N, C-alpha and C positions, 0 to 999 in steps of 0.2 A: 817742784821738788822740795822747797822749803815747807810747804804745807804738809807734805808726807812726813818729813822729818819731825815737824812739830806734833803731828798726830801720834807718831811713834813715841816721841818723848812723853807725851801725856799718858799713853797706855802703859809705858814702863814705870812712870811715877805712880800710877794707880796700882799696878801689880806690886810695886815695892811697898806700898802702904799695907798690902795684905800678904806680905811675904811669909808671915808666921803661919797663916792658914795653908799656904802651899807647902811649907816645910813639914807641917804636921801631916798633910795628906801624903807627902812622899814617904815619910816614916811609917805611915800606916800601910800604904800599898806595897812598899819595898819588901818588908819582911814576909808579907803574905805571898807575893810573887816568888820570892826566893824559896820559901818553904814549898810552894807548888812545884817549882823546878826541881828541887831536891827530892821531893817525894814522887816524882814521875817514875813509873815502873820501868825497869831496864828491859830492853828488847834486844834479842840476840838474833843475828843473821847467820844462817848456815847456807853455804853455796857449794856448787859443784860445777866444774868446767868439762864440757863434752866437745870432742872434736869429731866432725862428720867428714869422713874421707869418701868423696864421690868419684875419685879416679880409680879406674880398673884397667888391668892389662888387656881384658877381653874387649873393651870398647873399641879400640882401633882395629882389632882383628875381626870383629863382627860387624863392622860398619857396612851398611847396605844390605846385610842379611837379616838382622834382627831389629825390632823396634827399640830405639834407645831414647827414653823420655829425658826431659831436662830435670835431672835429679837435684841439681842445685836450686832450681826454682821450687821444686816440691818440698825440699827441706826448709827453704825460706818460708814458704806458706805454712808449713807445719809448725814452725817456731812461732809464727804470728797467730795461729789458731789453736795452739796447745791449751791456752787458758780459756777453755770453754766450759759451759755448765756440766756437760756429761763427764768431761775429764776431771773437773773439780769434785764432782760427786764420787767418782771412782777414787780419786786421791784421798778424799775424806775417809772412805771405807778402808783403803789400804793402810793409812796412817793411824787408824783407830781414833779419829777426831770426833766421830759422831757418838761416842759413848756417853758423853755428858748431855747431848742434845736429846731431850725427851719429847718435846712437842714440835709441831710443824714450824711454828714461828722461830723457835730456837735453831732449828735446822737451817731455815732460810737465812737467819742472821749469821750463822756459822759459814754458810756458802759465800755470803757477801764479804765477810771478813777475810776468809781464805783467799778469795779472788783478788782482793786489794793487796794482800801481803805477798802474793806470788809475783815474781819478776823473771823475765827472760831477756837477757842482754846479749847482743851480737857484737863480736869483736871484729869489725871490718869485713874483709873479703876472705878471711882464712877459714871460714866455716867452723869457728869456735864459738860456742854458746855457753853462757853462764846462767845457770838455774839457781835462783836464790829465793829464800823464804825467811820472813822475820816473825819471831814469836817471843813471848815472855819466857817460855820454857826452852832452853837450848837443846835438850834431848828431843823434844817434839819438833823443833825446827829441823834437826838433822833427819828425823824420820820422814818428815814431809818431803824434804829434798830427795832422799833416796827413792821414795815412791814416785816422785816427779820425774826422775831420771829414767826409771823403769817404764813409765807411761810414754815418755818421749821416744825411747828406743822402740817400744812395741808399736807405737802409732806409726812410726816410719816404715817398719817392716810389714805390719798388718795391713795398713792402708794400701801399700803396693800390691800385696797378694790379693787383697779384695778387689782392687782396680783391675788387676790382671784376670782374675776369675770372671769378673763382670764383663770385661771386654771379650774374653773368649766365649762366654755364654751368649753374648749378643751376636758375635760373628757366627757362631754355630746356628743360631736361629735364623739369621739372614741367609746363610748358606742353604738351609733346608727350604726356605721360602723361594729363593732364586732357583734352586734345583727343581722344585715343582713347576715354577714358571718356565724353566728351560724344557722340561719334559712336555708341558702343554704346548709350547711353541714348536717343538719338534713334531709332535703329533699333528698339529694344524698344518705344518709344512708338508708332512708326509701325505696327509689326506688331500691337500691341494695338488700335489704332484700326481697322486694316483687318479684324481678326478680329471686332471687336465694333461695327462701324460701324452696323449696323441695330438694335443692342440698346441701347447706352448713348447714342450720339450725342454731344452736348456735355456730358452729365451726367445724373445720376439724375432731376433735376427735369424735364428734357425728356422722359425716358422715361415718367414718370408722367403728364405732360401729354399724351403721345401715347396712352396708355391711355385717358385721359379723352375725348380727341377721337374715338378709335375707338368707344368706348362710346356717345357722343352720335350719331355717324353710324349706328351699329347701331340705336339707338332710333328715329331718324328714318326709317331704311329700313323698320323693322318697322311704324311708323305709316303710311308710304306704302303698304306691302303690305296692311295691314288696310283702308285706304281703297279700294285697287284691288279687293280681294276683295269688299268690301261693294258697290261699284259693279257688279262683275260679277254678283253674286248678284241684285241688283235687276234688271239687264237680263235675266237668265234668267227671273225670275218674270214680268216684263212680256212677254217674248217667248213664254212658254207660253200666255198668254191673248190673243194677237193673231192675227187671221186673216191668212193669207198671201195670199189672193186677195180682191179687192174689186171692186164694180161701178164702172165708169168714171164713170157719170153721178152717182154719189153723192159723188164727190170734188170738193171746192171749195177755194178759197184759204183760207177761214176755218177749214175742218177741218184743212188742212195746218199752218196757223199754230198750231192748238191742240194739235198733237202734242207730248207730253211728251218731255224729254231725260233718260232714266233715268241715264245715266253721270254727267252733270254734276250732276243732282239728288242722286245717291248720294254723290258726293264732297263736295258742299256740305253735305249732312246730316252726313257723318262729321267734317268739319273743324269744323262748328258744335258737335258733341258734344265734340270735343277742346278747343275754345276754352272751353266751359263748365267742363271739368275744370281747365284752366289758370287760369281766373279764380278758382277756389276756392283755389288755392295762391299765386298771384302777383297783383301789381297790374297796372293797365292799361298801365304803361310797361315791363313786363318784355319782354325781347327775344322770348321764345317767344309771348307774347300778341300782340305787334305783328306777328310773322310770320304767326300764324294768321289774324289779321284781314286782313292783306294778301293771303293766299292765298284767303280767301273773296271778297274784292273781285275778284280776278283771275278766279275761277270764275264769279261773277255776270256779269262783263263778257263772258266767253267764251259763257255761255248766251244773253246778249242778242244777241251777234253771230250765233249759230246760229239763233235764232228769226227774226231779221231776214232771214237768208239763205233760210229756209223760206218766209217771206211772199213774198219776191221770186219764188221758184220756183213758188208757188201762183198768183200773178198771171199769170205767163207761161203756165202750163198752162191757165188760163181763157180767155185770148185766143186760143189755138190752135184752139178749136172742138170740136164733138162728135166729129169724126173722130179727132182725136188722142186724146181721152179714151177713146173706145171701143177704140182700138188697144192700150191697156195694161190688162191684167187683173191685174197683180201689185200687191199692196198696198205702196206706197212706204214706209209707216211700218214695216212688218215687215222690209223690206229694209234700211232704215236701222238698225233695232235689231240686225239680224244683224251688220252691219258694226261697230257699236259694241261688240257682244259679242266679236267677234274682236279688236278693239283692246284691250278690257279683259283678255282672256286673255293677249295678248302682254305687256301691262303687268304683269300678275301674275307671269308667268314671269320677266320681267326683274327685278322687285323681289325675287323669291325668290332669284335668283342673287346679287343685291347683298347680301341679308341673309346668305346662306351665306358670302360672301366676308368680310363684316365679322365674322361669328362666328368664322371661321377665324383672322382677324388677331387678334381679341381673345383667343382661346384661346392663340395662340402668344405674345402679349405676357404673358399671365398665367403661362404655363409658365416663361418666362424671368425673371419678376420675383423668383422665389425665389433666383436666383443673382446678383441685382443688387447686394446689399451687398458680396459678394465681389469683383464686377467693379469697384465703386466703390473698394474698398480697394486693389485692384491698380492702378487708374488713379491714385489719390492717391499711392501709393508710387512709381510711375514718374515722376509729375510732381515729387515731392519729390527723387528722385535726380537728375533732370534739372536742377532748379533749383539744387541744391547744386553740381553739377558746373559748371553755367553760371556761377554766381556765383564759384566758385573760379577758373575759367578767365578770366573777365573781370578778376578781381583780379590774377592773375598777369600778364596782358597789360599791365595798367596799371602794375604794378611794373616790368616789363621796360622799358617806355618811360621810366619815371622813372629807372631805373638807367642806361639809355643816355644820357639827358639829363644825368645826374650825371657820367658819364664824360666826355662832351663838354665839360661845364662845367669839370671838372677839367683836361682837356687845354687848354682855352682860358685859364683863369686860374690853374691850379695849385691843388693841395690846400692847400699852405702855401708861403710864400716864405721860404726859408732864406737869411739874410743873415749873412755873416761880418763881425762887427764888429771883432774883434781877431784877425788871422791869427797862426798860431804863428811864433815867432821862436827864434833860438838864444840861450839864456840865458847871460849873461856872468858872473853870480855864482851860486854854489851856493845852493840853498834849504835844504839839509840837509847835515850835522847842524848844529844850532844850538849851536856851541861856546861862545858867550858865556853861554848858560844852563847848558850841561853842565859847564863848567870849575868854577864855584863849587859846583855840585852834587858834582863829584868831590872838592873839598876838604872839603865837609861829610861826604861818605861816608868820607874818610880819618879825620877826627876821630871820627866814630861808630864806626869800626873800632877805634880806640885805646881808646875807652870800653868797648866790648864786650869787648876782650881783657883790660883791667884787671879788669872785673867777673867774667869767667870765672875768671881766675887767683885772684882773691880768694875765690871760691866753692870752688875746688879746694884751695887752701892757705889756710884761714881763720886769722886772727891775732886774738887777744882783746886788746883794749886797755882793758877795763873789768872790774873784779872782779864786778860784778853780772851782766854778760852771761855771764861764765865760769860763775858759779854757776847761772844759768838754763839754760844749754846743757848742762852736764855733770850737773847735779842733785846735785853734791857740795858739801860744806861747804868753803869757802875760809877757811883759818886766817889768811892774811895776804898781803901783797904787798910787793915790794921796788921802791921807786921809784928812778928814775935822776936823779942830780943833774947838771944841765947846766952845763958850764963854758963860758967864753967861746969856746974853740976850737970846741966842738961847735955852739954857737949860730951861730958864723960859718960853719961848714960847712953848717949847715941853710939859712941864708939864701942861701949861694952855690948850693946845690942847687936851691932854689926858683927863683932867678933863671935858672939854666940851663934848668930845665924850662919856665918861662914863655917863655924865649927860644926854645926849641925849638918850642913851640906857635906862638909869634908868627912864627917863621921859616916854618913850614909854611903858615900863613895868608897871610903876605906872598908866599910863592911862588905860591900859587894866585891871589892878587889881581894880582900882576904879570903872570902869564900871561893873565888875563882882560883886563887893560888892553892887553896886546900884541895879543891877538886883536881887540879893538875897534878899535885903530889900524890893524891890517891890513885889516879890513873897510872902514874909512873910506878906505882907499887912501893 
């Protein structure tokens, strides 16, 4: 610490020896800096305050119906991007600043200077923006701020309309695209249904149900065919043992009534056997069991009606007399059995045709069933493509309506209400430079200049005032020193020199203080 203090003392002694050089430098630099500060051109700032009202009564009413962008965020971004080159070029044209710019270089310099002089300041969360511009001409500053306010308002409204038009145009193009995709998907689905209408129907479950139904119909047809064949075989056997000619007197009503009905008996016997087989598998309430019993009841009723009809025919033949009986020599039972056999043959042929048809249908369905999974996959893919396109199409149509409603809402109420709180005016007093602050600074700079000059000269031309310092610096032994004896004249001269030096410093400080007071009085008018 002592070394540092000793070094500092040596430096100050050296600077004191060259104090007149520093004072001269301060007096040279001081007036120059003061004149520079005083001669700086006045700059006038014109400003305007704009309030952007983003609240609208229609917003809560149209919530969920129309697209409502974040207007606050848009205005904030607009305020940050307003000072861009296109806007600055437009501002220069509107304010007639490009009249003096003849060359391209001058125009570029003008754009750079205007960009630096423009300011946009935001006042917290109140959506109040201050637009300011500084220029040496107050009229020109006002004109620039007026143009800047116009550009600010037009950019807010114009960008919104441009964004809305662009969004609507994009949505319209997408709607046309998806509409064509939807038509293509509908055509593919229609062609698929027409091509596989008899195969898939409404789905794979319907197809398998159809196979089941055809199989049941085939089984029923085969059952009916076996019944018909058994009835026909019974008729053939009975017909082979019956006489075709009988004596008329031997025929009576009782014998006609006792004639058996082989067709009905055979069918009843076959159905009863089928019912016995069904009862071994199912309960009495099963549909097949109930149907078989109902069929047996119908056949028994038909047999009763046939026997009743024969009794009536036998009674009528007995009342006609021996003449009518002797006139007929053909056995009526044989004739009736032949008619029944013909009917049985026709029924068998019909049932065989039905069985063949059901077998062909079942074979066709079974042959197509192998390709059913592929058809179902294709149908599912077509449905999925159609559903996706339909969903996107409906969503785009809904967004188009929402965008249209938002544009109409913006046209009715405005996206934001730009209110000019403080219009730009011609400034009467300059806003820069701040000479009251710069003038004391210039005086301080002059004093610092004098100190720096004294320090540099003391370092260039060092003077040793202490034997110990001389010994430390040179590294040589100092044998002795010669001291100077101060007489009264020398002391008087030293005091006079100190007073003159302090007077010079005080005069410099007083000069800058007086100039500062004068500037203050001039500003106060």
